C-alpha positions as CSV (number, residue, x, y, z in Angstrom):
1,M,88.3,60.3,98.2
2,V,91.7,61.4,98.4
3,L,92.6,65.3,99.0
4,V,96.1,66.6,98.7
5,G,96.9,70.1,100.5
6,R,99.9,72.0,101.8
7,N,98.5,73.0,105.4
8,Q,98.3,69.9,107.3
9,E,95.5,71.8,109.6
10,R,93.2,73.0,107.1
11,L,93.7,69.6,104.8
12,H,91.8,67.5,108.1
13,A,89.3,70.2,108.6
14,A,88.4,70.1,105.3
15,A,88.4,66.6,105.4
16,G,86.4,66.4,108.5
17,W,83.8,68.7,106.3
18,I,83.1,66.5,103.9
19,G,82.9,63.2,106.6
20,G,80.7,64.7,108.8
21,R,78.2,65.9,106.1
22,T,78.6,62.2,103.7
23,G,79.4,59.6,106.5
24,T,82.5,58.7,104.8
25,R,86.1,61.0,106.0
26,P,88.4,61.6,102.7
27,L,92.2,60.6,102.7
28,A,94.6,63.2,103.5
29,I,97.9,63.6,101.7
30,T,100.3,66.7,103.0
31,A,102.3,68.0,100.1
32,D,103.6,71.2,98.7
33,L,102.5,71.3,94.8
34,S,104.8,74.3,94.2
35,L,107.2,71.3,94.7
36,L,107.8,68.7,92.0
37,S,109.3,66.1,94.1
38,E,106.5,67.1,96.5
39,T,103.8,66.3,93.8
40,R,105.4,63.2,92.7
41,R,105.8,62.0,96.3
42,A,102.1,62.8,96.5
43,A,101.3,60.7,93.4
44,A,103.0,58.0,94.7
45,G,101.0,57.9,97.9
46,I,97.8,58.3,96.1
47,R,98.5,55.5,93.5
48,T,98.9,53.2,97.0
49,L,95.4,54.2,98.7
50,A,94.1,54.4,95.2
51,P,95.6,52.1,92.5
52,V,92.1,52.6,90.6
53,L,91.4,56.2,90.3
54,D,88.1,57.5,88.7
55,V,88.0,61.1,88.7
56,L,91.1,63.4,89.3
57,V,90.5,67.0,89.8
58,N,93.4,69.2,89.9
59,N,92.5,72.8,91.3
60,A,95.4,74.4,93.3
61,G,96.6,77.4,91.7
62,L,98.4,80.5,92.6
63,L,98.3,84.4,91.4
64,S,101.5,85.9,93.0
65,P,102.1,89.4,93.2
66,R,106.1,89.0,92.2
67,R,108.7,86.7,89.9
68,V,109.5,83.8,92.5
69,E,111.5,81.3,91.7
70,T,110.9,77.7,94.0
71,A,113.5,76.0,95.8
72,E,113.8,73.8,92.7
73,G,114.2,76.6,90.6
74,Q,111.1,77.0,88.8
75,E,109.1,79.8,88.4
76,L,106.5,80.2,91.4
77,T,102.9,80.5,89.3
78,L,104.2,78.3,86.3
79,A,105.3,75.5,88.6
80,V,102.3,75.7,90.6
81,N,98.8,76.5,87.9
82,H,100.9,74.6,85.1
83,L,104.0,72.1,86.1
84,A,101.8,70.2,89.2
85,P,98.9,69.3,88.1
86,F,101.2,68.1,84.6
87,V,103.1,66.0,86.9
88,L,100.6,64.9,88.7
89,T,98.4,63.9,85.6
90,R,101.2,61.9,84.1
91,A,102.0,60.1,86.8
92,L,98.6,58.9,87.9
93,L,97.6,58.1,84.2
94,P,97.8,54.4,84.6
95,A,95.3,54.7,87.8
96,L,93.0,56.2,85.8
97,Q,93.3,53.7,82.9
98,A,92.8,51.2,85.3
99,S,89.0,52.5,85.7
100,G,88.3,51.9,82.3
101,R,86.3,55.4,82.6
102,G,89.0,57.5,84.2
103,R,88.2,61.6,83.8
104,V,90.9,64.0,84.4
105,V,89.7,67.6,85.1
106,M,92.1,70.6,84.8
107,T,91.0,74.2,86.2
108,G,92.2,76.5,83.6
109,S,90.8,80.1,82.7
110,S,89.1,82.9,80.9
111,S,92.6,84.6,81.3
112,S,93.8,81.6,78.9
113,D,91.6,82.9,76.1
114,M,93.6,86.0,74.4
115,A,97.2,84.9,76.3
116,R,100.2,84.6,74.4
117,I,103.1,82.1,74.3
118,D,106.5,80.9,74.2
119,P,107.1,78.1,74.3
120,D,111.0,78.7,74.4
121,D,110.4,80.5,77.9
122,L,107.5,79.4,79.6
123,P,108.8,80.9,83.3
124,L,108.6,84.4,81.5
125,E,112.4,85.0,82.5
126,R,111.6,88.1,80.3
127,G,108.8,90.4,80.7
128,W,106.9,88.7,83.7
129,R,104.1,90.4,85.0
130,M,101.8,89.1,87.9
131,T,98.4,88.8,84.9
132,R,101.0,87.8,82.4
133,A,102.3,85.2,84.3
134,Y,98.6,83.5,85.1
135,A,97.2,84.1,81.8
136,R,100.0,82.3,80.7
137,S,100.4,79.4,82.9
138,K,96.8,78.4,82.0
139,L,97.4,78.8,78.4
140,A,100.2,76.2,79.0
141,L,97.8,74.2,81.1
142,L,94.8,74.1,78.3
143,M,97.6,73.6,75.2
144,T,99.6,70.3,77.2
145,T,96.1,69.1,78.3
146,M,94.9,69.0,74.6
147,E,97.8,66.9,73.6
148,T,97.7,64.7,76.6
149,A,93.7,64.1,75.5
150,R,94.9,63.2,71.6
151,A,97.5,61.0,73.1
152,T,95.0,59.2,75.5
153,A,92.7,58.9,73.1
154,G,91.2,54.9,73.3
155,T,92.6,54.3,76.5
156,G,89.4,55.0,78.6
157,V,91.0,58.5,79.7
158,T,89.3,61.6,79.3
159,L,90.6,64.9,80.1
160,N,88.9,68.2,79.9
161,V,89.6,72.0,81.0
162,V,87.0,73.8,83.0
163,H,87.2,77.4,83.5
164,P,84.8,77.8,86.8
165,G,84.3,81.6,86.4
166,L,85.0,84.8,88.4
167,V,84.7,82.7,92.0
168,A,85.4,84.7,95.1
169,T,87.9,82.8,97.0
170,G,91.5,83.5,98.7
171,L,93.3,83.7,95.3
172,V,94.6,87.1,95.7
173,R,96.2,87.4,98.8
174,S,99.4,89.7,98.1
175,G,97.8,93.1,100.2
176,G,98.1,96.2,98.7
177,I,95.6,97.3,95.9
178,D,95.5,94.2,94.3
179,Q,94.3,92.4,97.2
180,A,91.9,95.2,97.4
181,A,90.3,95.2,93.9
182,W,89.9,91.4,94.5
183,R,87.7,92.1,97.2
184,L,85.6,94.4,95.4
185,L,85.7,92.3,92.8
186,A,84.4,89.3,95.2
187,R,81.4,91.2,95.9
188,V,80.0,90.3,92.2
189,A,82.1,87.1,92.1
190,L,80.7,83.4,92.0
191,S,80.6,81.5,95.5
192,E,82.9,78.6,95.8
193,A,80.1,76.7,95.6
194,E,78.6,78.1,92.4
195,G,82.2,78.3,91.0
196,A,82.1,74.4,91.5
197,D,79.2,73.8,89.5
198,T,80.8,73.1,85.9
199,P,84.0,71.6,87.6
200,L,81.8,68.9,89.1
201,H,80.0,68.6,85.7
202,A,82.8,67.7,84.0
203,A,84.0,65.2,86.7
204,L,80.6,63.5,86.6
205,S,78.0,64.2,84.3
206,P,77.2,60.9,82.0
207,E,76.5,63.9,79.3
208,L,80.8,64.1,79.4
209,D,81.6,60.1,78.9
210,G,84.0,59.8,76.5
211,I,84.4,63.5,75.7
212,S,87.8,64.7,76.1
213,G,90.2,67.5,75.1
214,R,87.3,70.1,75.7
215,Y,87.3,73.4,77.4
216,L,83.9,73.7,79.3
217,K,82.9,77.0,80.5
218,R,79.4,77.0,82.6
219,R,79.1,73.3,81.9
220,V,79.4,74.4,78.0
221,P,82.0,73.4,75.2
222,V,83.7,76.5,73.9
223,A,86.4,77.4,71.4
224,T,90.3,77.9,73.0
225,N,92.4,80.4,72.5
226,R,93.2,80.2,68.5
227,L,97.1,79.2,69.9
228,A,95.7,76.2,71.9
229,R,94.1,75.1,68.3
230,D,97.8,74.9,66.7
231,P,98.7,71.4,66.6
232,A,102.9,71.9,66.6
233,L,102.6,74.9,68.8
234,R,101.2,72.6,71.2
235,A,103.8,70.0,70.8
236,R,106.4,72.7,71.5
237,V,105.0,73.5,74.7
238,L,104.5,69.6,75.7
239,A,108.3,69.7,74.8
240,A,109.2,72.3,76.4
241,T,106.8,71.6,79.7
242,E,108.6,67.6,79.4
243,R,112.1,69.3,80.0
244,L,111.2,71.6,82.8
245,A,109.1,69.2,84.7
246,G,112.4,66.6,84.6
247,P,111.9,63.1,84.1
248,G,109.3,60.2,86.3
């Protein structure tokens, strides 16, 4: 097992927690997944440590209260929620294909279910709002995953998107009314362990052997946003993502 995170102290604490319960301590790679250069460096490190990879779970996520651009000029929410998992997955496809049964699990969100998308403005340079940026990033993730699943059919790799449910995590850290509202929601939300159920099902269940291009809630495949079922629009979102992500 290889863990990737931006905070070295928390990353090693997580590795120690897992090691203490399993007897095998995961390896750890420190990387800021808001930066695509760091994401590519992490992918290279994973390929070195695990040239054959069985499962990739993309779980990093962000809900930014303001429109911020990274040092690389990417809109932050889009970079973390969409571009980083896209780049990481593309870079690790050979290692996943080498296993003959590699699985990719993308953490989506039900916020994508009613979202709109403009392939010519994925970073929302016009009309940016926190919730709109988050929902659009998750819809873009869903659409490119569906396209990648189609393109990799028959290679032994499967790609699926899961909505883990409303989970009481530290996703909202903006302070003020947004964080106060999130704390209230957390009282009725799933625990982190409960929220891991559907991603783990997608990663490990024999029921999903060979099943690709699905969107799962509570372990069950469900219909996506109708926009994600438009092949031409999916192709445009993929092309726009590739332009933003750049070569490599």
